[in-house]
VEXROVO-554327 format. One line per 10 residues: number of its first residue (from 1); their letters; for each residue x, y, z of C-alpha. Coordinates in Angstrom, 1 decimal, m for minus. Example, Ala and Ser with C-alpha at 12.3 -4.5 7.8 and 13.67 -1.06 7.14 Angstrom:
% VEXROVO-554327
1> AS> 12.3:m4.5:7.8 ~ 13.7:m1.1:7.1
This chain:
% VEXROVO-554327
1> MQTYLQQREA> m2.7:m12.5:2.0 ~ 0.7:m12.6:3.6 ~ 1.8:m15.5:1.4 ~ 0.5:m13.7:m1.7 ~ 2.5:m10.5:m0.9 ~ 5.6:m12.5:0.0 ~ 5.4:m14.3:m3.3 ~ 4.5:m11.3:m5.4 ~ 6.6:m8.6:m3.6 ~ 9.1:m8.3:m6.4
11> ALRFKQVADP> 6.4:m8.1:m9.1 ~ 4.3:m5.5:m7.3 ~ 7.3:m3.1:m7.1 ~ 5.4:m0.4:m5.2 ~ 8.8:1.0:m4.2 ~ 9.4:1.9:m7.9 ~ 6.3:4.1:m8.1 ~ 7.4:7.7:m8.3 ~ 6.6:9.6:m5.1 ~ 5.4:13.1:m6.0
21> RDPRGQRWSL> 5.1:14.1:m2.4 ~ 7.2:16.8:m0.7 ~ 9.9:14.8:1.2 ~ 9.7:17.2:4.1 ~ 7.6:15.7:6.9 ~ 7.1:12.3:5.3 ~ 6.5:9.7:7.9 ~ 5.5:6.9:5.5 ~ 7.1:5.5:2.4 ~ 4.8:5.5:m0.6
31> GALLSSALVS> 5.5:1.8:m1.1 ~ 4.3:1.1:2.4 ~ 1.2:3.2:1.9 ~ 0.3:1.5:m1.4 ~ 0.9:m2.0:0.1 ~ m1.3:m1.2:3.1 ~ m4.0:0.2:0.8 ~ m3.8:m3.1:m1.2 ~ m4.2:m5.1:2.0 ~ m7.3:m2.9:2.9
41> LVLLAPSLRR> m8.8:m3.5:m0.5 ~ m8.3:m7.3:m0.3 ~ m9.9:m7.2:3.2 ~ m12.8:m5.3:1.6 ~ m12.4:m2.1:3.5 ~ m15.3:0.1:2.2 ~ m13.6:3.4:3.1 ~ m10.3:5.0:4.1 ~ m11.6:5.2:7.6 ~ m12.0:1.5:7.7
51> AEQLSEDLAG> m8.5:1.1:6.1 ~ m7.2:3.2:9.0 ~ m8.9:0.9:11.5 ~ m7.5:m2.2:9.8 ~ m4.0:m0.7:10.0 ~ m4.5:m0.2:13.7 ~ m5.9:m3.7:14.2 ~ m3.1:m5.3:12.3 ~ m0.3:m3.0:13.3 ~ 1.5:m5.7:15.3
61> SRLLRRLGIR> 1.1:m8.4:12.7 ~ 3.9:m9.8:10.7 ~ 2.2:m8.9:7.5 ~ 2.1:m5.2:8.1 ~ 5.5:m5.1:9.7 ~ 6.9:m6.7:6.5 ~ 5.2:m3.9:4.5 ~ 6.8:m1.2:6.7 ~ 3.6:m0.4:8.7 ~ 4.3:m0.5:12.4
71> RRVPDSTFGD> 1.4:1.7:13.6 ~ m2.0:3.1:12.6 ~ m2.0:4.9:9.3 ~ m4.4:7.9:9.4 ~ m7.1:7.9:6.8 ~ m6.0:11.4:5.7 ~ m2.5:10.0:5.0 ~ m4.0:7.3:2.8 ~ m6.2:9.8:1.1 ~ m3.5:12.4:0.4
81> ALAIVAPQAL> m1.1:9.8:m0.9 ~ m3.6:8.0:m3.1 ~ m4.9:11.2:m4.5 ~ m1.5:12.4:m5.7 ~ 0.0:9.2:m7.2 ~ m0.1:9.0:m11.0 ~ m2.7:6.4:m11.9 ~ m0.7:5.3:m14.9 ~ 2.1:4.1:m12.7 ~ m0.3:1.8:m10.8
91> LELARRQLKR> m1.9:0.6:m14.0 ~ 1.5:m0.4:m15.3 ~ 2.2:m2.4:m12.1 ~ m1.2:m4.1:m12.5 ~ m0.4:m5.0:m16.2 ~ 2.9:m6.5:m15.2 ~ 1.3:m8.5:m12.5 ~ m1.4:m9.9:m14.8 ~ 1.2:m10.8:m17.4 ~ 3.2:m12.7:m14.7
101> DR> 0.2:m14.6:m13.5 ~ m0.6:m16.0:m16.9
């Protein structure tokens, strides 16, 4: 997973996804949250609660540090961020990635 993200970091461009959240009180960048959610999906986390546990388990790892995750990400933070992101922006990233891999 770490190798994949390192090789594809430029193509994923999570940092380019528009962040509709109110900047006041933000503790996490949207790019870091989306990257962490991707790691959770790849590791087959069945719920946001499990994604939170994975972020806690992997908090000291080089993989999550590289993604900007240095501590446990609360499941409510995952849920709030994922619920407000425009799906079209994520679909466009997925399309670009699929075209690159061909």
